[in-house]
C-alpha positions as CSV (number, residue, x, y, z in Angstrom):
1,M,13.1,-12.4,46.5
2,P,12.7,-9.8,43.8
3,G,10.0,-10.5,41.2
4,A,9.7,-9.4,37.5
5,P,10.0,-5.7,36.8
6,S,6.7,-3.8,37.0
7,P,5.4,-2.5,33.6
8,L,5.5,1.0,35.1
9,F,9.2,0.5,35.7
10,L,10.1,-0.6,32.2
11,P,10.3,2.8,30.5
12,F,12.7,3.9,33.3
13,A,14.6,0.6,32.9
14,E,15.1,1.2,29.1
15,R,16.4,4.7,29.7
16,A,18.8,3.4,32.4
17,C,20.3,0.6,30.3
18,G,23.2,2.7,29.1
19,A,24.1,3.8,32.6
20,A,23.8,0.3,34.0
21,R,26.2,-1.1,31.4
22,V,28.7,1.7,32.1
23,A,28.5,0.9,35.8
24,E,29.2,-2.7,35.2
25,E,32.3,-1.9,33.2
26,E,33.5,0.3,36.0
27,G,33.2,-2.5,38.5
28,S,29.9,-1.3,40.1
29,G,26.8,-3.4,39.7
30,P,23.7,-4.5,41.5
31,G,25.8,-5.6,44.5
32,A,28.5,-3.0,44.4
33,V,29.2,-0.6,47.3
34,M,27.7,2.8,47.2
35,G,29.0,6.1,48.4
36,G,28.3,5.4,52.1
37,G,30.2,2.1,52.0
38,R,27.0,0.0,52.3
39,A,26.2,-2.6,49.8
40,A,23.3,-1.7,47.5
41,R,20.2,-3.9,47.4
42,S,20.3,-6.4,44.5
43,L,18.1,-5.4,41.6
44,P,16.8,-7.7,38.8
45,L,19.1,-7.8,35.7
46,I,17.4,-6.2,32.8
47,V,18.6,-7.1,29.3
48,C,18.0,-4.1,27.0
49,D,17.5,-5.4,23.4
50,P,15.7,-3.3,20.8
51,P,12.2,-4.4,20.1
52,A,11.6,-6.9,17.3
53,E,9.6,-4.4,15.2
54,K,12.5,-1.9,15.4
55,R,15.1,-4.6,14.4
56,E,13.1,-5.8,11.4
57,A,10.9,-2.8,10.4
58,K,9.2,-3.6,7.1
59,P,9.3,-1.0,4.4
60,A,6.3,1.1,3.6
61,F,4.6,1.6,0.3
62,T,6.0,5.2,0.0
63,D,9.6,4.1,0.6
64,E,11.9,5.1,-2.2
65,A,13.3,1.6,-2.7
66,V,9.7,0.2,-2.9
67,Q,8.5,2.8,-5.3
68,D,11.5,2.2,-7.5
69,L,10.8,-1.5,-7.7
70,L,7.1,-1.0,-8.3
71,Y,7.7,1.6,-11.0
72,R,10.1,-0.6,-12.9
73,M,7.6,-3.5,-12.8
74,T,4.8,-1.2,-14.0
75,G,6.6,-0.6,-17.3
76,L,6.3,2.5,-19.6
77,N,4.3,1.7,-22.7
78,L,3.6,5.0,-24.4
79,Q,1.1,3.3,-26.8
80,K,-0.9,2.1,-23.9
81,V,-0.6,5.3,-21.8
82,F,-1.7,7.5,-24.6
83,R,-4.2,5.1,-26.2
84,P,-7.3,6.6,-27.7
85,V,-10.2,7.1,-25.3
86,R,-13.9,7.6,-26.1
87,Q,-14.6,11.3,-26.5
88,E,-15.9,13.8,-29.0
89,L,-14.5,13.1,-32.5
90,K,-12.1,15.7,-33.8
91,P,-10.0,15.7,-36.9
92,P,-6.4,14.7,-36.3
93,K,-3.6,17.2,-36.3
94,Y,-0.4,16.7,-38.3
95,R,2.9,18.5,-37.8
96,L,6.2,18.4,-39.6
97,L,9.1,18.2,-37.2
98,T,12.8,18.2,-37.5
99,E,14.8,15.4,-35.8
100,A,15.6,17.6,-32.9
101,Q,11.9,18.7,-32.5
102,L,10.8,15.0,-32.7
103,Q,13.3,14.1,-29.9
104,E,12.0,17.0,-27.8
105,A,8.4,15.9,-28.4
106,T,9.2,12.4,-27.4
107,R,10.9,13.5,-24.2
108,K,7.8,15.6,-23.3
109,A,5.6,12.6,-24.0
110,V,7.7,10.4,-21.7
111,E,7.6,12.9,-18.9
112,E,3.8,13.2,-19.3
113,A,3.5,9.4,-19.3
114,K,5.5,9.2,-16.1
115,E,3.1,11.7,-14.5
116,K,0.1,9.6,-15.7
117,L,1.7,6.5,-14.1
118,R,2.0,8.1,-10.7
119,M,0.7,5.5,-8.3
120,P,-2.3,6.3,-6.0
121,P,-1.7,6.1,-2.3
122,V,-2.1,2.9,-0.3
123,L,-3.4,3.7,3.2
124,D,-4.8,1.8,6.1
125,E,-8.5,2.1,6.6
126,R,-9.5,5.1,8.7
127,E,-10.8,4.6,12.2
128,P,-14.6,5.0,12.5
129,I,-16.0,8.1,14.2
130,D,-18.4,7.4,17.1
131,D,-18.1,10.4,19.3
132,V,-21.2,11.7,21.2
133,L,-20.9,15.3,22.2
134,A,-24.1,15.7,24.2
135,D,-27.4,13.9,25.0
136,D,-30.1,16.5,25.4
137,K,-33.2,14.6,26.5
138,V,-35.3,17.8,26.4
139,L,-35.0,17.8,22.6
140,E,-36.2,14.2,22.2
141,G,-39.2,14.0,19.9
142,T,-39.2,17.6,18.9
143,E,-38.0,16.7,15.3
144,T,-38.5,13.7,13.1
145,A,-35.4,14.2,11.0
146,K,-31.6,14.6,11.6
147,Y,-30.0,18.0,11.4
148,V,-26.4,18.2,10.0
149,F,-24.3,21.3,10.9
150,T,-21.3,21.9,8.7
151,D,-18.4,24.4,9.2
152,L,-18.2,26.1,5.8
153,T,-15.0,28.1,6.4
154,Y,-13.4,28.0,3.0
155,A,-9.8,27.7,4.1
156,T,-10.4,24.8,6.5
157,P,-9.0,21.5,5.3
158,H,-11.7,19.0,4.8
159,R,-10.2,16.6,7.3
160,E,-10.4,19.2,10.0
161,R,-13.8,20.6,9.1
162,F,-16.2,20.4,12.0
163,I,-19.4,18.5,11.1
164,V,-22.0,17.4,13.7
165,V,-25.4,15.7,13.6
166,R,-28.4,16.3,15.9
167,E,-30.4,13.1,16.2
168,P,-34.2,13.1,16.7
169,N,-33.6,11.6,20.1
170,G,-31.6,14.6,21.2
171,V,-28.1,13.1,20.8
172,L,-25.5,15.5,19.4
173,R,-22.6,13.6,17.8
174,K,-19.9,14.0,15.3
175,A,-20.7,13.0,11.8
176,T,-19.6,9.6,10.5
177,W,-17.1,9.4,7.6
178,E,-19.9,8.6,5.2
179,E,-21.9,11.6,6.3
180,R,-18.8,13.8,6.2
181,D,-18.1,12.7,2.6
182,R,-21.7,13.5,1.5
183,M,-21.7,17.0,3.2
184,I,-18.3,18.0,1.8
185,Q,-19.3,16.9,-1.7
186,I,-22.5,19.0,-1.4
187,F,-20.8,22.2,-0.3
188,F,-17.4,21.6,-2.0
189,P,-18.2,19.5,-5.1
190,K,-15.3,17.5,-6.6
191,E,-15.3,16.7,-10.3
192,G,-16.1,13.1,-11.0
193,R,-17.6,12.4,-7.5
194,R,-21.2,11.9,-6.7
195,V,-23.0,12.6,-3.4
196,I,-24.4,9.1,-3.5
197,P,-21.9,6.5,-4.8
198,P,-23.0,4.7,-8.0
199,V,-24.4,1.2,-7.5
200,L,-21.6,0.0,-9.8
201,F,-19.4,-0.2,-6.8
202,K,-21.6,-2.7,-4.9
203,D,-20.2,-6.2,-4.8
204,E,-23.1,-7.7,-6.7
205,H,-22.3,-5.5,-9.7
206,L,-18.5,-5.7,-9.7
207,G,-18.6,-9.1,-11.3
208,T,-20.3,-7.7,-14.4
209,V,-17.6,-5.0,-14.7
210,F,-14.8,-7.7,-14.4
211,Q,-16.4,-9.8,-17.1
212,Q,-16.0,-6.9,-19.5
213,D,-12.3,-6.5,-18.5
214,R,-12.9,-3.0,-17.3
215,H,-10.7,-3.3,-14.2
216,E,-8.8,-0.1,-15.0
217,D,-12.0,1.8,-15.5
218,I,-13.5,0.8,-12.2
219,L,-10.3,1.7,-10.3
220,N,-10.2,5.1,-12.0
221,M,-13.8,5.7,-11.0
222,C,-13.1,4.5,-7.5
223,I,-10.2,7.0,-7.1
224,A,-12.5,9.8,-8.1
225,Q,-15.4,8.7,-5.9
226,F,-13.8,7.7,-2.6
227,E,-11.1,8.8,-0.2
228,P,-8.0,6.5,-0.3
229,D,-8.5,5.4,3.3
230,S,-12.2,4.8,3.1
231,A,-13.6,1.2,3.5
232,D,-15.2,1.3,0.0
233,Y,-12.0,2.5,-1.7
234,I,-10.0,-0.4,-0.1
235,R,-12.8,-3.0,-0.8
236,V,-13.1,-2.2,-4.5
237,H,-9.4,-2.2,-5.0
238,H,-8.9,-5.5,-3.2
239,R,-11.8,-7.1,-5.1
240,T,-10.3,-5.9,-8.4
241,Y,-6.9,-7.2,-7.6
242,D,-8.3,-10.6,-6.5
243,D,-10.2,-11.0,-9.7
244,I,-7.1,-10.2,-11.8
245,E,-5.1,-12.7,-9.8
246,K,-7.8,-15.3,-10.1
247,H,-8.0,-15.1,-13.9
248,A,-4.3,-14.1,-14.5
249,K,-5.3,-10.9,-16.3
250,Y,-2.3,-9.0,-15.0
251,D,-1.6,-7.3,-18.3
252,L,-4.8,-5.3,-18.0
253,L,-3.1,-3.1,-15.4
254,R,0.4,-3.3,-16.7
255,S,1.7,0.2,-17.7
256,T,-1.1,1.9,-15.7
257,R,-1.0,3.7,-12.4
258,H,-2.7,0.8,-10.7
259,F,-0.1,-1.9,-11.4
260,G,2.1,-1.0,-8.5
261,G,-0.7,-1.1,-6.0
262,M,-1.7,-4.5,-7.3
263,V,1.8,-5.8,-6.9
264,W,2.0,-4.4,-3.4
265,Y,-1.3,-6.1,-2.5
266,L,-0.3,-9.5,-3.9
267,V,3.2,-9.5,-2.3
268,N,1.9,-8.6,1.1
269,R,-0.5,-11.6,0.9
270,K,2.1,-13.9,-0.6
271,K,0.0,-14.5,-3.8
272,T,2.7,-13.9,-6.3
273,D,2.9,-17.2,-8.2
274,G,0.6,-16.3,-11.0
275,L,2.2,-12.9,-11.5
276,L,5.7,-14.5,-11.5
277,I,4.6,-17.0,-14.2
278,D,3.1,-14.2,-16.3
279,M,6.3,-12.2,-16.1
280,I,8.5,-15.2,-17.1
281,N,6.1,-16.1,-20.0
282,R,6.4,-12.5,-21.3
283,D,10.2,-12.5,-21.1
284,L,10.1,-10.0,-18.3
285,L,12.9,-11.6,-16.2
286,D,14.0,-8.3,-14.7
287,D,10.5,-7.7,-13.5
288,A,10.4,-11.2,-12.0
289,T,13.6,-10.6,-10.0
290,S,12.2,-7.2,-8.9
291,L,9.1,-9.0,-7.7
292,I,11.1,-11.4,-5.6
293,T,13.3,-8.6,-4.3
294,L,10.2,-6.8,-3.1
295,Y,8.9,-10.1,-1.6
296,H,12.1,-10.5,0.4
297,M,11.9,-6.9,1.6
298,L,8.3,-7.4,3.0
299,H,9.0,-11.0,4.2
300,P,12.6,-11.0,5.4
301,E,12.0,-14.0,7.6
302,C,11.3,-16.3,4.7
303,Q,13.8,-19.0,3.8
304,S,14.5,-17.8,0.2
305,A,15.4,-14.3,1.6
306,K,18.0,-15.8,3.9
307,E,19.4,-18.0,1.1
308,A,19.5,-15.1,-1.4
309,K,21.3,-12.9,1.1
310,E,23.8,-15.6,2.0
311,G,24.5,-16.6,-1.6
312,K,24.1,-13.1,-3.1
313,L,21.9,-14.6,-5.7
314,H,20.6,-12.7,-8.8
315,G,18.6,-13.4,-11.9
316,I,17.5,-17.0,-12.6
317,D,19.3,-18.3,-9.6
318,L,17.3,-16.0,-7.4
319,I,14.1,-17.1,-9.0
320,K,15.0,-20.8,-8.7
321,V,15.6,-20.5,-4.9
322,F,12.4,-18.6,-4.5
323,V,10.4,-21.2,-6.4
324,K,11.9,-24.0,-4.4
325,T,11.2,-22.6,-1.0
326,E,8.2,-20.3,-1.3
327,S,6.1,-21.1,-4.3
328,Q,2.9,-23.1,-4.2
329,K,3.1,-23.7,-8.0
330,E,6.7,-24.9,-8.3
331,G,6.0,-27.2,-11.3
332,Y,4.3,-24.5,-13.4
333,I,7.1,-22.0,-12.7
334,Q,9.8,-24.5,-13.4
335,L,8.2,-25.2,-16.8
336,A,8.0,-21.5,-17.5
337,L,11.7,-21.1,-16.6
338,Q,12.7,-24.0,-18.7
339,A,10.8,-22.6,-21.7
340,Y,12.4,-19.2,-21.2
341,Q,15.9,-20.7,-21.0
342,E,15.3,-22.8,-24.2
343,A,14.1,-19.8,-26.1
344,M,17.1,-17.8,-25.0
345,A,19.4,-20.6,-26.0
346,T,17.8,-20.8,-29.4
347,S,18.0,-17.0,-30.0
348,T,21.6,-17.0,-29.0
349,A,22.5,-19.9,-31.3
350,S,20.8,-18.2,-34.2
């Protein structure tokens, strides 16, 4: 009696699916006669369905549709993008412009603002480096300090740069990510980055930064100090997003380059109720529907995604279905929606 197909057989079985189905259509199958007139040995039937991850592949942060939704929710507030920053005081400059020159200056300002709102990458944490190249016992005890050897070839990308460490016990290994970052900063200094990260990024000090509403500042410093796939970069970003969500301070990052990353983080963890309430209270209904659309893209298995697709829902109807099936704060959001609808009715009547 034939058993289940061997795992070694499965790749071949997947390639043979098409041929097997064609054979069945032509009247030949597991028990059909072969060229010599003898019946072939019966083989187990293999159903070739595409893997679940291929059928329902979730979008990535860099997908065009995702970026479009995140950018629309970010908003473009020129006053906030170009707000004054602390720097050396200089006398203001005044220019007399024609209407055409003013329109051109405004257009350039919008383009510059869009560039400033370009979202930083969102990456998975890099795999740790733990590769031992050699263990030379004859060198054990000859030195009391580590020696770091760095390839200083200028044209070599930093990710491909060969950096190794000789331990006092004679072990020769590849440098860890933290050691690589320090060595690269020493030999190829990057503006705004320190060899030793400031203590400001430690968890015990982040609370003080958050109390001062300097969430955007700490994220800007984090981008300058760490690589986007480093553990510290991801930790600081997540701590910042969690604090904003906890205290409903979403507007601190609105119309900044960090808003999209925060929305992506909250939607992935299904922590969107507070942001949805904030959007409705600020009359940002289009942003609220964009938020739910992104939620459905990342969680297509949820009940509201199925109902929205079947009913082709939009606007307030989409929000109501989402609140009813997915929200943990249904009462709060219903009150916010009611207040929004009453305000719209009043403004329409007047």
